[in-house]
C-alpha positions in Angstrom: -19.6 -0.1 -2.7 -17.7 0.9 0.5 -13.9 0.9 0.5 -12.1 0.3 3.8 -15.2 -0.9 5.5 -14.7 -1.2 9.3 -15.0 -4.7 10.6 -14.4 -4.6 14.4 -10.7 -3.7 14.7 -9.9 -4.4 11.0 -11.0 -3.0 7.7 -12.3 -4.9 4.7 -10.8 -3.6 1.5 -14.2 -3.4 -0.2 -17.7 -4.4 0.7 -20.5 -4.4 -1.9 -24.1 -4.0 -0.8 -26.3 -5.5 -3.5 -29.9 -4.3 -4.1 -31.0 -7.9 -3.5 -29.8 -7.7 0.1 -26.7 -9.8 -0.5 -23.3 -8.5 0.5 -19.9 -9.3 -1.1 -16.7 -8.9 0.8 -13.7 -8.3 -1.4 -10.1 -8.5 -0.2 -7.5 -7.0 -2.5 -3.9 -8.3 -2.7 -0.8 -7.2 -4.7 0.6 -10.2 -6.6 4.0 -8.7 -6.6 4.3 -9.7 -3.0 4.1 -13.4 -3.8 1.5 -16.2 -3.9 1.4 -16.8 -0.2 0.7 -13.1 0.5 -2.2 -13.3 -2.0 -3.5 -16.5 -0.5 -3.7 -14.9 2.9 -6.6 -12.9 1.5 -8.8 -16.0 1.5 -8.6 -16.2 5.3 -9.2 -12.4 5.6 -12.3 -12.7 3.4 -13.6 -15.5 5.6 -13.0 -13.5 8.8 -14.7 -10.4 7.5 -17.6 -12.2 5.9 -18.3 -14.1 9.2 -18.3 -10.9 11.2 -20.4 -9.0 8.7 -22.8 -11.9 8.4 -23.3 -12.1 12.1 -23.8 -8.4 12.4 -26.2 -7.9 9.5 -29.3 -10.0 10.2 -31.7 -10.1 7.3 -29.0 -10.1 4.6 -29.7 -13.1 2.3 -26.1 -14.0 1.6 -22.6 -12.9 2.3 -20.2 -13.7 -0.5 -16.4 -13.6 -0.5 -14.1 -12.6 -3.3 -10.3 -12.2 -3.6 -9.0 -9.7 -6.1 -5.3 -9.8 -6.9 -2.8 -8.4 -9.4 -0.2 -10.5 -11.2 3.4 -10.0 -10.4 4.1 -9.5 -14.1 6.4 -12.5 -14.8 5.6 -15.4 -17.1 6.0 -17.8 -14.1 3.1 -16.0 -12.4 0.6 -17.5 -14.9 0.9 -20.9 -13.1 0.8 -19.3 -9.7 -2.3 -17.3 -10.7 -4.0 -20.4 -11.9 -3.3 -22.2 -8.6 -4.5 -19.2 -6.6 -7.8 -19.3 -8.6 -8.2 -23.0 -8.0 -7.6 -22.6 -4.2 -10.1 -19.7 -4.1 -12.8 -21.8 -5.8 -12.2 -24.7 -3.4 -12.5 -22.3 -0.5 -15.7 -20.8 -1.8 -14.1 -17.5 -2.6 -14.7 -15.9 -6.0 -11.3 -15.3 -7.8 -11.0 -11.9 -9.3 -7.7 -11.8 -11.2 -6.4 -8.4 -12.4 -3.4 -7.8 -14.7 -0.4 -6.0 -13.1 -0.2 -2.2 -13.3 2.7 -2.6 -15.7 0.6 -4.8 -18.0 -2.3 -2.3 -18.0 0.1 0.6 -18.8 1.7 -1.3 -21.6 -1.8 -2.0 -23.2 -2.7 1.7 -22.8 0.6 2.9 -24.2 0.2 0.4 -27.2 -3.2 1.9 -27.9 -1.8 5.5 -27.8 1.1 4.5 -30.1 -1.3 2.7 -32.4 -3.5 5.8 -32.6 -0.5 8.1 -33.3 0.8 5.7 -36.0 -2.7 5.5 -37.6 -3.1 9.3 -37.6 -5.9 9.2 -34.9 -4.0 11.4 -32.5 
């Protein structure tokens, strides 16, 4: 796994080199910036995958993936579903991540639960 992989005059957020010889280009987006900002990652994945595919002869397959976080609102459920659908139609693997706030709430809940149950 290489973060900030140089691709000509740009940088792919993450490139995964698989033992099989395949490569996966992952573009990461912050869902708090809105659905259109996230969707722009599909084009970036395509650009980076094309450049990497042309420059790495012998690789069996260059896959594309878009990883994004949710904005954190209830309305974002519908937006996230739509982004996932568009990704699939574009041949990009959707990798949805909860927002940082949601992750922290779950972690805090586990800590509080442990304290209340005498585990801490």
